[in-house]
PDB file with one MODEL, atoms N, CA, C and O in Angstrom:
MODEL        1
ATOM      1  N   MET A   1       0.329 -10.409  -9.420  1.00  0.00           N
ATOM      2  CA  MET A   1      -1.114 -10.177  -9.657  1.00  0.00           C
ATOM      3  C   MET A   1      -1.573 -11.673  -9.543  1.00  0.00           C
ATOM      4  O   MET A   1      -1.025 -12.631 -10.089  1.00  0.00           O
ATOM      5  N   PHE A   2      -2.819 -11.700  -8.633  1.00  0.00           N
ATOM      6  CA  PHE A   2      -3.273 -12.866  -7.921  1.00  0.00           C
ATOM      7  C   PHE A   2      -4.162 -13.455  -9.240  1.00  0.00           C
ATOM      8  O   PHE A   2      -4.958 -12.790  -9.902  1.00  0.00           O
ATOM      9  N   GLY A   3      -3.797 -14.945  -9.451  1.00  0.00           N
ATOM     10  CA  GLY A   3      -4.241 -15.596 -10.401  1.00  0.00           C
ATOM     11  C   GLY A   3      -4.002 -15.606 -12.004  1.00  0.00           C
ATOM     12  O   GLY A   3      -4.543 -16.308 -12.859  1.00  0.00           O
ATOM     13  N   LEU A   4      -2.762 -14.339 -12.165  1.00  0.00           N
ATOM     14  CA  LEU A   4      -2.506 -14.503 -13.575  1.00  0.00           C
ATOM     15  C   LEU A   4      -2.087 -15.740 -14.288  1.00  0.00           C
ATOM     16  O   LEU A   4      -2.435 -15.981 -15.443  1.00  0.00           O
ATOM     17  N   ASP A   5      -1.161 -16.691 -13.409  1.00  0.00           N
ATOM     18  CA  ASP A   5      -0.157 -17.788 -13.989  1.00  0.00           C
ATOM     19  C   ASP A   5      -1.692 -18.634 -14.094  1.00  0.00           C
ATOM     20  O   ASP A   5      -1.968 -19.080 -15.208  1.00  0.00           O
ATOM     21  N   GLN A   6      -2.509 -18.820 -13.168  1.00  0.00           N
ATOM     22  CA  GLN A   6      -3.518 -19.743 -13.159  1.00  0.00           C
ATOM     23  C   GLN A   6      -4.593 -19.417 -14.256  1.00  0.00           C
ATOM     24  O   GLN A   6      -5.149 -20.314 -14.890  1.00  0.00           O
ATOM     25  N   ILE A   7      -4.867 -18.012 -14.453  1.00  0.00           N
ATOM     26  CA  ILE A   7      -5.295 -17.861 -15.632  1.00  0.00           C
ATOM     27  C   ILE A   7      -4.794 -18.199 -17.111  1.00  0.00           C
ATOM     28  O   ILE A   7      -5.591 -18.547 -17.982  1.00  0.00           O
ATOM     29  N   MET A   8      -3.795 -18.110 -17.276  1.00  0.00           N
ATOM     30  CA  MET A   8      -3.040 -18.526 -18.451  1.00  0.00           C
ATOM     31  C   MET A   8      -2.924 -19.907 -18.479  1.00  0.00           C
ATOM     32  O   MET A   8      -3.165 -20.471 -19.547  1.00  0.00           O
ATOM     33  N   ALA A   9      -2.502 -20.765 -17.209  1.00  0.00           N
ATOM     34  CA  ALA A   9      -2.667 -21.957 -17.663  1.00  0.00           C
ATOM     35  C   ALA A   9      -3.749 -22.653 -18.039  1.00  0.00           C
ATOM     36  O   ALA A   9      -3.650 -23.605 -18.813  1.00  0.00           O
ATOM     37  N   ASP A  10      -4.962 -22.232 -17.503  1.00  0.00           N
ATOM     38  CA  ASP A  10      -6.452 -22.188 -17.927  1.00  0.00           C
ATOM     39  C   ASP A  10      -6.470 -22.341 -19.444  1.00  0.00           C
ATOM     40  O   ASP A  10      -6.647 -23.336 -20.146  1.00  0.00           O
ATOM     41  N   LEU A  11      -6.241 -21.099 -19.737  1.00  0.00           N
ATOM     42  CA  LEU A  11      -6.614 -20.708 -20.841  1.00  0.00           C
ATOM     43  C   LEU A  11      -5.671 -21.509 -21.924  1.00  0.00           C
ATOM     44  O   LEU A  11      -6.224 -21.776 -22.991  1.00  0.00           O
ATOM     45  N   CYS A  12      -4.656 -21.815 -21.801  1.00  0.00           N
ATOM     46  CA  CYS A  12      -3.160 -22.805 -22.471  1.00  0.00           C
ATOM     47  C   CYS A  12      -3.906 -24.032 -22.544  1.00  0.00           C
ATOM     48  O   CYS A  12      -4.083 -24.679 -23.576  1.00  0.00           O
ATOM     49  N   SER A  13      -4.310 -24.305 -21.461  1.00  0.00           N
ATOM     50  CA  SER A  13      -5.013 -26.042 -21.205  1.00  0.00           C
ATOM     51  C   SER A  13      -6.282 -25.985 -22.173  1.00  0.00           C
ATOM     52  O   SER A  13      -6.442 -26.971 -22.893  1.00  0.00           O
ATOM     53  N   GLU A  14      -7.094 -25.063 -22.258  1.00  0.00           N
ATOM     54  CA  GLU A  14      -8.314 -24.952 -23.304  1.00  0.00           C
ATOM     55  C   GLU A  14      -7.758 -24.758 -24.890  1.00  0.00           C
ATOM     56  O   GLU A  14      -8.502 -24.823 -25.868  1.00  0.00           O
ATOM     57  N   ASP A  15      -6.602 -24.559 -24.936  1.00  0.00           N
ATOM     58  CA  ASP A  15      -6.020 -24.625 -26.386  1.00  0.00           C
ATOM     59  C   ASP A  15      -6.536 -23.600 -26.787  1.00  0.00           C
ATOM     60  O   ASP A  15      -7.113 -23.694 -27.870  1.00  0.00           O
ATOM     61  N   ARG A  16      -6.536 -22.243 -26.093  1.00  0.00           N
ATOM     62  CA  ARG A  16      -6.847 -20.608 -26.519  1.00  0.00           C
ATOM     63  C   ARG A  16      -5.496 -20.138 -27.200  1.00  0.00           C
ATOM     64  O   ARG A  16      -4.369 -20.357 -26.756  1.00  0.00           O
ATOM     65  N   LYS A  17      -5.829 -19.424 -28.412  1.00  0.00           N
ATOM     66  CA  LYS A  17      -4.939 -18.777 -29.212  1.00  0.00           C
ATOM     67  C   LYS A  17      -4.662 -17.849 -28.389  1.00  0.00           C
ATOM     68  O   LYS A  17      -5.198 -17.663 -27.296  1.00  0.00           O
ATOM     69  N   ALA A  18      -3.614 -17.086 -29.002  1.00  0.00           N
ATOM     70  CA  ALA A  18      -2.953 -15.695 -28.484  1.00  0.00           C
ATOM     71  C   ALA A  18      -3.760 -14.743 -29.806  1.00  0.00           C
ATOM     72  O   ALA A  18      -3.512 -14.725 -31.012  1.00  0.00           O
ATOM     73  N   ASP A  19      -4.840 -13.974 -28.970  1.00  0.00           N
ATOM     74  CA  ASP A  19      -5.367 -12.816 -29.945  1.00  0.00           C
ATOM     75  C   ASP A  19      -6.070 -12.124 -29.113  1.00  0.00           C
ATOM     76  O   ASP A  19      -6.228 -12.479 -27.945  1.00  0.00           O
ATOM     77  N   ASN A  20      -6.652 -10.895 -29.691  1.00  0.00           N
ATOM     78  CA  ASN A  20      -7.041  -9.726 -29.307  1.00  0.00           C
ATOM     79  C   ASN A  20      -7.967 -10.104 -28.144  1.00  0.00           C
ATOM     80  O   ASN A  20      -8.060  -9.723 -26.977  1.00  0.00           O
ATOM     81  N   GLU A  21      -8.677 -11.079 -28.974  1.00  0.00           N
ATOM     82  CA  GLU A  21     -10.103 -11.813 -27.743  1.00  0.00           C
ATOM     83  C   GLU A  21      -9.500 -12.444 -26.607  1.00  0.00           C
ATOM     84  O   GLU A  21     -10.128 -12.581 -25.557  1.00  0.00           O
ATOM     85  N   ILE A  22      -8.279 -12.849 -26.758  1.00  0.00           N
ATOM     86  CA  ILE A  22      -8.044 -13.592 -25.524  1.00  0.00           C
ATOM     87  C   ILE A  22      -7.564 -12.870 -24.280  1.00  0.00           C
ATOM     88  O   ILE A  22      -7.735 -13.116 -23.086  1.00  0.00           O
ATOM     89  N   ALA A  23      -6.872 -11.846 -24.956  1.00  0.00           N
ATOM     90  CA  ALA A  23      -6.479 -10.543 -24.025  1.00  0.00           C
ATOM     91  C   ALA A  23      -8.016 -10.187 -23.086  1.00  0.00           C
ATOM     92  O   ALA A  23      -8.361 -10.393 -21.923  1.00  0.00           O
ATOM     93  N   GLU A  24      -8.690  -9.533 -24.336  1.00  0.00           N
ATOM     94  CA  GLU A  24     -10.240  -9.557 -23.268  1.00  0.00           C
ATOM     95  C   GLU A  24     -10.310 -10.483 -22.140  1.00  0.00           C
ATOM     96  O   GLU A  24     -10.454 -10.078 -20.986  1.00  0.00           O
ATOM     97  N   GLU A  25     -10.206 -11.761 -22.458  1.00  0.00           N
ATOM     98  CA  GLU A  25     -10.670 -12.730 -21.659  1.00  0.00           C
ATOM     99  C   GLU A  25      -9.989 -12.577 -20.461  1.00  0.00           C
ATOM    100  O   GLU A  25     -10.616 -12.355 -19.426  1.00  0.00           O
ATOM    101  N   ILE A  26      -8.576 -12.686 -20.480  1.00  0.00           N
ATOM    102  CA  ILE A  26      -7.819 -12.461 -19.544  1.00  0.00           C
ATOM    103  C   ILE A  26      -8.426 -11.274 -18.461  1.00  0.00           C
ATOM    104  O   ILE A  26      -8.692 -11.444 -17.271  1.00  0.00           O
ATOM    105  N   ILE A  27      -8.531 -10.270 -19.104  1.00  0.00           N
ATOM    106  CA  ILE A  27      -8.858  -8.966 -18.177  1.00  0.00           C
ATOM    107  C   ILE A  27     -10.310  -9.300 -17.518  1.00  0.00           C
ATOM    108  O   ILE A  27     -10.653  -8.782 -16.455  1.00  0.00           O
ATOM    109  N   LYS A  28     -11.117 -10.195 -18.228  1.00  0.00           N
ATOM    110  CA  LYS A  28     -12.357 -10.465 -17.473  1.00  0.00           C
ATOM    111  C   LYS A  28     -12.323 -11.341 -16.503  1.00  0.00           C
ATOM    112  O   LYS A  28     -13.136 -11.299 -15.579  1.00  0.00           O
ATOM    113  N   ARG A  29     -11.148 -12.462 -16.615  1.00  0.00           N
ATOM    114  CA  ARG A  29     -11.092 -13.238 -15.592  1.00  0.00           C
ATOM    115  C   ARG A  29     -10.280 -12.654 -14.405  1.00  0.00           C
ATOM    116  O   ARG A  29     -10.374 -13.026 -13.235  1.00  0.00           O
ATOM    117  N   LEU A  30      -9.622 -11.865 -14.796  1.00  0.00           N
ATOM    118  CA  LEU A  30      -8.747 -11.030 -13.600  1.00  0.00           C
ATOM    119  C   LEU A  30      -9.566 -10.224 -12.888  1.00  0.00           C
ATOM    120  O   LEU A  30      -9.402 -10.201 -11.668  1.00  0.00           O
ATOM    121  N   GLU A  31     -10.519  -9.474 -13.438  1.00  0.00           N
ATOM    122  CA  GLU A  31     -11.574  -8.577 -12.767  1.00  0.00           C
ATOM    123  C   GLU A  31     -12.458  -9.532 -11.923  1.00  0.00           C
ATOM    124  O   GLU A  31     -12.795  -9.210 -10.783  1.00  0.00           O
ATOM    125  N   ALA A  32     -12.825 -10.680 -12.472  1.00  0.00           N
ATOM    126  CA  ALA A  32     -13.662 -11.936 -11.601  1.00  0.00           C
ATOM    127  C   ALA A  32     -13.227 -12.556 -10.315  1.00  0.00           C
ATOM    128  O   ALA A  32     -13.873 -13.208  -9.494  1.00  0.00           O
ATOM    129  N   ARG A  33     -11.606 -12.089 -10.348  1.00  0.00           N
ATOM    130  CA  ARG A  33     -11.005 -12.592  -9.041  1.00  0.00           C
ATOM    131  C   ARG A  33     -10.722 -11.313  -8.314  1.00  0.00           C
ATOM    132  O   ARG A  33      -9.792 -11.412  -7.513  1.00  0.00           O
ATOM    133  N   ASN A  34     -11.263 -10.198  -8.391  1.00  0.00           N
ATOM    134  CA  ASN A  34     -11.317  -8.997  -7.846  1.00  0.00           C
ATOM    135  C   ASN A  34      -9.870  -8.177  -8.023  1.00  0.00           C
ATOM    136  O   ASN A  34      -9.428  -7.499  -7.096  1.00  0.00           O
ATOM    137  N   ASN A  35      -9.299  -8.282  -9.078  1.00  0.00           N
ATOM    138  CA  ASN A  35      -8.091  -7.778  -9.414  1.00  0.00           C
ATOM    139  C   ASN A  35      -8.637  -6.323 -10.024  1.00  0.00           C
ATOM    140  O   ASN A  35      -9.669  -6.177 -10.679  1.00  0.00           O
ATOM    141  N   TYR A  36      -7.758  -5.360  -9.674  1.00  0.00           N
ATOM    142  CA  TYR A  36      -8.313  -4.002 -10.272  1.00  0.00           C
ATOM    143  C   TYR A  36      -8.007  -3.892 -11.512  1.00  0.00           C
ATOM    144  O   TYR A  36      -6.948  -4.477 -11.739  1.00  0.00           O
ATOM    145  N   ILE A  37      -8.420  -3.444 -12.346  1.00  0.00           N
ATOM    146  CA  ILE A  37      -8.299  -3.112 -14.025  1.00  0.00           C
ATOM    147  C   ILE A  37      -8.804  -1.557 -14.056  1.00  0.00           C
ATOM    148  O   ILE A  37      -9.708  -1.136 -13.334  1.00  0.00           O
ATOM    149  N   PRO A  38      -8.281  -0.986 -14.741  1.00  0.00           N
ATOM    150  CA  PRO A  38      -8.192   0.689 -14.621  1.00  0.00           C
ATOM    151  C   PRO A  38      -9.533   0.750 -15.832  1.00  0.00           C
ATOM    152  O   PRO A  38      -9.554  -0.025 -16.788  1.00  0.00           O
ATOM    153  N   SER A  39     -10.444   1.643 -15.628  1.00  0.00           N
ATOM    154  CA  SER A  39     -11.552   1.961 -16.453  1.00  0.00           C
ATOM    155  C   SER A  39     -11.107   2.694 -17.653  1.00  0.00           C
ATOM    156  O   SER A  39     -11.563   2.326 -18.735  1.00  0.00           O
ATOM    157  N   SER A  40     -10.398   3.538 -17.617  1.00  0.00           N
ATOM    158  CA  SER A  40      -9.833   3.873 -18.831  1.00  0.00           C
ATOM    159  C   SER A  40      -9.723   3.176 -20.133  1.00  0.00           C
ATOM    160  O   SER A  40      -9.035   2.159 -20.216  1.00  0.00           O
ATOM    161  N   GLU A  41     -10.240   3.567 -20.967  1.00  0.00           N
ATOM    162  CA  GLU A  41     -10.146   2.821 -22.572  1.00  0.00           C
ATOM    163  C   GLU A  41      -8.803   2.488 -22.928  1.00  0.00           C
ATOM    164  O   GLU A  41      -8.385   1.358 -23.178  1.00  0.00           O
ATOM    165  N   ARG A  42      -7.968   3.879 -22.931  1.00  0.00           N
ATOM    166  CA  ARG A  42      -6.205   3.834 -23.321  1.00  0.00           C
ATOM    167  C   ARG A  42      -5.865   2.914 -22.156  1.00  0.00           C
ATOM    168  O   ARG A  42      -5.403   1.869 -22.612  1.00  0.00           O
ATOM    169  N   ILE A  43      -5.902   2.906 -21.231  1.00  0.00           N
ATOM    170  CA  ILE A  43      -5.019   2.393 -20.291  1.00  0.00           C
ATOM    171  C   ILE A  43      -5.744   0.421 -20.268  1.00  0.00           C
ATOM    172  O   ILE A  43      -5.010  -0.544 -20.059  1.00  0.00           O
ATOM    173  N   ARG A  44      -6.728   0.356 -20.441  1.00  0.00           N
ATOM    174  CA  ARG A  44      -7.433  -0.770 -20.740  1.00  0.00           C
ATOM    175  C   ARG A  44      -6.643  -1.538 -22.322  1.00  0.00           C
ATOM    176  O   ARG A  44      -6.448  -2.740 -22.506  1.00  0.00           O
ATOM    177  N   ARG A  45      -6.443  -0.844 -22.902  1.00  0.00           N
ATOM    178  CA  ARG A  45      -5.991  -1.387 -24.810  1.00  0.00           C
ATOM    179  C   ARG A  45      -4.566  -1.666 -24.147  1.00  0.00           C
ATOM    180  O   ARG A  45      -4.263  -2.855 -24.062  1.00  0.00           O
ATOM    181  N   GLU A  46      -3.613  -0.690 -23.646  1.00  0.00           N
ATOM    182  CA  GLU A  46      -2.505  -0.999 -23.014  1.00  0.00           C
ATOM    183  C   GLU A  46      -2.032  -2.082 -22.204  1.00  0.00           C
ATOM    184  O   GLU A  46      -0.904  -2.569 -22.270  1.00  0.00           O
ATOM    185  N   TYR A  47      -3.052  -2.469 -21.356  1.00  0.00           N
ATOM    186  CA  TYR A  47      -3.065  -3.345 -20.342  1.00  0.00           C
ATOM    187  C   TYR A  47      -3.238  -4.691 -21.385  1.00  0.00           C
ATOM    188  O   TYR A  47      -2.466  -5.637 -21.537  1.00  0.00           O
ATOM    189  N   ALA A  48      -4.342  -4.455 -21.941  1.00  0.00           N
ATOM    190  CA  ALA A  48      -4.463  -5.831 -23.313  1.00  0.00           C
ATOM    191  C   ALA A  48      -3.400  -6.580 -23.954  1.00  0.00           C
ATOM    192  O   ALA A  48      -3.237  -7.782 -24.162  1.00  0.00           O
ATOM    193  N   TYR A  49      -2.523  -5.234 -24.288  1.00  0.00           N
ATOM    194  CA  TYR A  49      -1.402  -5.439 -25.358  1.00  0.00           C
ATOM    195  C   TYR A  49      -0.487  -6.148 -24.669  1.00  0.00           C
ATOM    196  O   TYR A  49       0.086  -7.138 -25.123  1.00  0.00           O
ATOM    197  N   VAL A  50      -0.253  -5.510 -23.161  1.00  0.00           N
ATOM    198  CA  VAL A  50       0.962  -6.338 -22.776  1.00  0.00           C
ATOM    199  C   VAL A  50       0.479  -7.878 -21.905  1.00  0.00           C
ATOM    200  O   VAL A  50       1.292  -8.681 -21.447  1.00  0.00           O
ATOM    201  N   LEU A  51      -0.951  -8.007 -21.837  1.00  0.00           N
ATOM    202  CA  LEU A  51      -1.245  -9.141 -21.279  1.00  0.00           C
ATOM    203  C   LEU A  51      -1.140 -10.467 -22.515  1.00  0.00           C
ATOM    204  O   LEU A  51      -1.004 -11.663 -22.259  1.00  0.00           O
ATOM    205  N   LEU A  52      -1.253  -9.806 -23.946  1.00  0.00           N
ATOM    206  CA  LEU A  52      -1.436 -10.358 -24.989  1.00  0.00           C
ATOM    207  C   LEU A  52       0.049 -11.098 -25.204  1.00  0.00           C
ATOM    208  O   LEU A  52       0.197 -12.289 -25.477  1.00  0.00           O
ATOM    209  N   LYS A  53       1.099 -10.127 -25.020  1.00  0.00           N
ATOM    210  CA  LYS A  53       2.532 -10.173 -25.320  1.00  0.00           C
ATOM    211  C   LYS A  53       2.885 -11.445 -24.006  1.00  0.00           C
ATOM    212  O   LYS A  53       3.717 -12.339 -24.162  1.00  0.00           O
ATOM    213  N   GLU A  54       2.308 -11.315 -23.140  1.00  0.00           N
ATOM    214  CA  GLU A  54       2.481 -12.421 -22.134  1.00  0.00           C
ATOM    215  C   GLU A  54       2.066 -13.438 -22.064  1.00  0.00           C
ATOM    216  O   GLU A  54       2.688 -14.440 -21.711  1.00  0.00           O
ATOM    217  N   TYR A  55       0.806 -13.369 -22.424  1.00  0.00           N
ATOM    218  CA  TYR A  55       0.273 -14.996 -22.784  1.00  0.00           C
ATOM    219  C   TYR A  55       1.030 -15.652 -24.119  1.00  0.00           C
ATOM    220  O   TYR A  55       1.208 -16.870 -24.126  1.00  0.00           O
ATOM    221  N   ARG A  56       1.395 -14.989 -25.045  1.00  0.00           N
ATOM    222  CA  ARG A  56       2.287 -15.640 -26.318  1.00  0.00           C
ATOM    223  C   ARG A  56       3.593 -15.855 -25.619  1.00  0.00           C
ATOM    224  O   ARG A  56       4.263 -16.708 -26.201  1.00  0.00           O
ATOM    225  N   SER A  57       4.115 -15.400 -24.657  1.00  0.00           N
ATOM    226  CA  SER A  57       5.538 -16.174 -24.116  1.00  0.00           C
ATOM    227  C   SER A  57       5.046 -17.376 -23.586  1.00  0.00           C
ATOM    228  O   SER A  57       5.412 -18.500 -23.926  1.00  0.00           O
ATOM    229  N   TYR A  58       4.125 -17.073 -22.664  1.00  0.00           N
ATOM    230  CA  TYR A  58       3.535 -18.409 -21.681  1.00  0.00           C
ATOM    231  C   TYR A  58       3.589 -19.343 -22.616  1.00  0.00           C
ATOM    232  O   TYR A  58       4.416 -20.230 -22.407  1.00  0.00           O
ATOM    233  N   ILE A  59       2.887 -19.421 -23.696  1.00  0.00           N
ATOM    234  CA  ILE A  59       2.441 -20.375 -24.760  1.00  0.00           C
ATOM    235  C   ILE A  59       3.820 -20.984 -25.201  1.00  0.00           C
ATOM    236  O   ILE A  59       4.119 -22.127 -24.854  1.00  0.00           O
ATOM    237  N   LYS A  60       4.689 -20.185 -25.998  1.00  0.00           N
ATOM    238  CA  LYS A  60       5.989 -20.247 -26.362  1.00  0.00           C
ATOM    239  C   LYS A  60       6.668 -21.008 -25.520  1.00  0.00           C
ATOM    240  O   LYS A  60       7.045 -22.048 -26.060  1.00  0.00           O
ATOM    241  N   GLU A  61       7.036 -20.881 -24.184  1.00  0.00           N
ATOM    242  CA  GLU A  61       7.613 -21.347 -22.896  1.00  0.00           C
ATOM    243  C   GLU A  61       7.114 -22.921 -22.918  1.00  0.00           C
ATOM    244  O   GLU A  61       7.908 -23.859 -22.981  1.00  0.00           O
ATOM    245  N   ARG A  62       5.633 -23.074 -22.855  1.00  0.00           N
ATOM    246  CA  ARG A  62       5.052 -24.311 -22.390  1.00  0.00           C
ATOM    247  C   ARG A  62       5.105 -25.204 -23.953  1.00  0.00           C
ATOM    248  O   ARG A  62       4.822 -26.399 -23.871  1.00  0.00           O
ATOM    249  N   SER A  63       5.388 -24.754 -25.077  1.00  0.00           N
ATOM    250  CA  SER A  63       5.612 -25.491 -26.316  1.00  0.00           C
ATOM    251  C   SER A  63       6.966 -26.094 -26.548  1.00  0.00           C
ATOM    252  O   SER A  63       7.129 -27.064 -27.288  1.00  0.00           O
ATOM    253  N   GLY A  64       7.879 -25.528 -25.933  1.00  0.00           N
ATOM    254  CA  GLY A  64       9.529 -25.850 -25.746  1.00  0.00           C
ATOM    255  C   GLY A  64       9.856 -25.189 -26.837  1.00  0.00           C
ATOM    256  O   GLY A  64      10.946 -25.620 -27.214  1.00  0.00           O
ATOM    257  N   SER A  65       9.522 -24.479 -27.435  1.00  0.00           N
ATOM    258  CA  SER A  65      10.183 -23.692 -28.616  1.00  0.00           C
ATOM    259  C   SER A  65      10.666 -22.269 -27.965  1.00  0.00           C
ATOM    260  O   SER A  65      11.200 -21.410 -28.666  1.00  0.00           O
ATOM    261  N   GLY A  66      10.415 -22.084 -26.469  1.00  0.00           N
ATOM    262  CA  GLY A  66      11.211 -20.898 -26.383  1.00  0.00           C
ATOM    263  C   GLY A  66      12.470 -20.949 -25.588  1.00  0.00           C
ATOM    264  O   GLY A  66      13.180 -19.948 -25.492  1.00  0.00           O
TER     265      GLY A  66
ENDMDL
END
């Protein structure tokens, strides 16, 4: 996915917490970079869940506690 690593790096450097709000922010930033995000509400929720899980892992790796 184009830009996901950069988006997570940016959010992490902004010291953004891993919560539902950040999952939506990641989706918005991906859409702004012309990544296709399904319009189905169910699929978007599942996608947000996976992105949040990945962001938590990203933060954990960078903090050295992973």
